[in-house]
C-alpha angles and dihedrals in degrees: 000000000000093000091054090049090049091046091049092056089052093053089047088054090055088062091064097054133104135174120336149120139273125246093272095046096049094052084089122034113234109267092229146354104286117218128211098242092051092048090050085058092051089267090283096141110122091100096034103055095146098142140036090301088078087081089066104029106036125346091206089079091073090074089061098052113117098198142004126275136187145179125185104177116024109148115191120200119201126186133169126228090246091068092063094052091046091053090051093047092047088053092051089048091051091052095045121095093206113121089221096048094112095044088048088052091056091046094052092049099039112139094011122133115235113197137178126157147176122202136179127192108176108178146163121207137181133177103288097004143055150141136203144170123237108197120177126181095206133191140135132191124202124176120214131203092247088065095254129130127227109213135188112172136156151074129300120194130188126176113182127185116187146172134199141184140190130236138176095040091313094304091111123052123183125188138174133180143174123224138197113222130189134173137182136172149073122300108176148099116255131189119232088251091059092049090052092049090051093049088054090048090243132128123267126233091281092055092251133131122217091260091061089068097054118113119196139161150128136231147169122250137178134214131194128186144179134201123189124185107178096187134018095227105105086343100250104200130189118204134195126176133173114200125195091013108218091359132287115253119197124227108218118251128248116232099174143357093285104011128087130177120233114270118252116243120273119275105238121230111258126210111205129181131184148166129210131186135185103211090172126040120152120158104311094336117099150162119212126190131188145179127191141186106200131193088001091165095058125084099253126126113278088232089066095048101056118082134174132197147170137188136198116198147167105211109296094314103082126018124173120190140191135169151136120269124180089339096311133105117251130193135184144176129200129191121187120183096160094246090053133031118186125182122184128178148158126209138148135237117216110235096194132060095258126054118253092027101103126359127212102190113206138188128205137182128185131185130192108225104171129035 
């Protein structure tokens, strides 16, 4: 049957996907490269920034580092709960003798977000200076009732280099950095007929080939940040960062002598504020709390901007996080035994425009393999 053949093509396409965003999420590019530990804390990290994530969230944190740290190979794997159910449904469809099994598979999973991703953040940081690489293999696949497929697939690359200094007896920290950004991939909704044409290396109904939908480019951006801790008792800290100062436009990539891809949309500047507090700090034992308002200058719902987080830790050996990100509970665990560093978290992305409307629960794990 023609419908079965078309549905099979959509399922085959799913096998090529990695991490990404749904139609609502990708309406606005993420304002920074999110880290696993910050996400475990509800992504409330603008005023915390006490590890390499300072390079992405607030460069002022470099001035408060006490020692150097580096990771060369630290892969992170992320998967949404929907992927597991899809694999199960796909197995049942494969075993079924029904002629409509694959169509039933699509019907059962219509509107769901299927998410799988791979991320690397190698870095080297010192007191006052650091650099890193944020590399995301990004993709999402969503089936729609009109037998179309929403696809966001590609690569996102961020390389920040930052400096920071302390003032006012180390109560005030100011940092700034520049970063190279690059993006490449496809972000579009395709009909099953389009996908079938692409697989046959033919043109779609618009007379275009798949390569005509690829967007790619690179650009230079800048970040600035401030931290202020008025007193040492409980270390109340106010944080402010502005990422992609003035906006980061992309120059379209050249793919041949005469060909160029379309340029990705500009990454908008993002103003982010936060506050952190250590209500408990005894020897190496501590409790850290934080609250953030992120991208406050962008036209997103207030409910998606407010994040809350907390962390219980014993030095750098064990850290346990929890928080509230986009209206959903987060949790994380980190174990650092020098020779091995393991980070495990769960969080959720809001698929709608308002927090608490539609949850995409995700799970992620990261391990440090070298340094």
